[in-house]
Phi, psi and omega in degrees: 000130177282142179234138174263123184248119179258139171265121182235145008274158000288157181281150168304142187237146180286142176246300180196166181212162179201178185230134185230136173239116184242132177276174178305135180095339179293147182235154173290143182294151176269133182214154181241117172042067185285350177084007178220152170284142181237107178269129177242127178234121184262126179260342179200141179082212184202139172253141182244110191226143173243148174227110188053243184260011179253140179244139182232141169249104185264096184264180182308132179082012180242159179226145178224135174252119176270135184287154182281348189247009185236167177274126173233151193202161177281141175258345177192163176277162177297140180264351179205173176302127184234125179248128182214159171252145173234149183212125177260136177211168177206184179216143173273350178269184181276156175210161179206163173270135179230178176219186185298333181288343179258030192277013181292151179256356186276184182276143171269164179305325182283358174277348186282147181291153177290147179305140176086354182260132179241310179276084189238159175269109182281126179270161175212174184246138174248120181246122178232135178294140179292322179228127186206158169268128184290136178288325181225078184304315183300320179294320178296316179301320182294317179295318178295322177299318178296319179299314180296319181297329181282348183302325183295337180248020186288358173284349179269137184298315184293332177289317178297324176297314179298323178296321178297321179294318178295322179297324177297327175295320177300313179299318181295323178292322176293318181295331180300328178294324177288320181291335182290340179291145180293122179289159177293145182306322181297323179293322179296316180298317180297317180293321177296319180296316180298317179297319180295316180296321180290329180283328187245022187296338180284345185268164173284119185233143173233168177299326179293318177301316181296318179297318179292324180293323183264350181064039174227156178294137181305325180294320179293319178298317180298319179295319179295316181290326178297319180288324184280314188246353180078015180206167178281167177302318182289327175293320178298315180297317179299313180300316182293320178299317180292324177297319178293325178295320179298321177296317180293325179297327184265333187258352180224169174251024179297144175299153182302320180298321179290324177297320177303315179295319183299327185257012171104003177269131181274334182241117179305324180296321178292322177301313180299317180298317179294320180297315179298320181298320185270329186251344178084357178219164176284163176304319181294319178295322179298317179295316182296329181303325183259348181260346182274128180292134184298338183262002183187210185284167180302131177082359182285144178226139178292151179287145175302149185299321182294317180296318181298320180295318182295327180286343179272000175093011180264000000 
């Protein structure tokens, strides 16, 4: 099964939607690279559609997403009265076609933040099957009905906002079909390992400890995490500890040595060395970068305008 994988943020965004009733013999229109995704959801009957060399029979309770960059066309006319919803959407972010072998839910190496960045926009992945049987057809029809009903007032800003929120529900219902598939055992092990490391990052941990906790051989866990997250368990743990340290550096006034202890480092010097290696600056320099006022010395604040005026004799 083909899956369309979106990298968010930014989120895929709604453009417009409609409702179609087609009699026998009616066909879906032929189009070439329209530049938008076209979601089709059939509530009654069947649509017969091709996309490049693939043919689909989209019957009642099924959904199909046509890609924005390909040729799609009818392969046959409707054989009975067919009722369907259509919805156009797109994304300003990246997307790709994936398959079942790419079904991991974890982070890829390129999902990790750039060194030195703390206030960052964390991305995540939205995976929706290109062609699927709906888990809850009636709920999908109702949300689509609401979207279509709002079209008459879509010139209003608050209506367009509501449409975007409803569209996110549509995406979540489509994504539920992908999540319902049984994940590969290796992906489950990697996710369990990541959860354990995040829960126990303050403690002294070894690969052997992780293996005993999960009841798997450490080598197998490492192989699973490498495929899922692009790094070993200890590399994952190091990254997570440093992320927690960065938060403490900015959100508390704890000494660097105490922060090292708080996030699982036993030796402050080793913590500093690891921080410099990953961030390019020492923990203290990292803290000063965000605490120093751009117009003057560390901790300086401009005087309020009213106070400054009173001191000038006005």
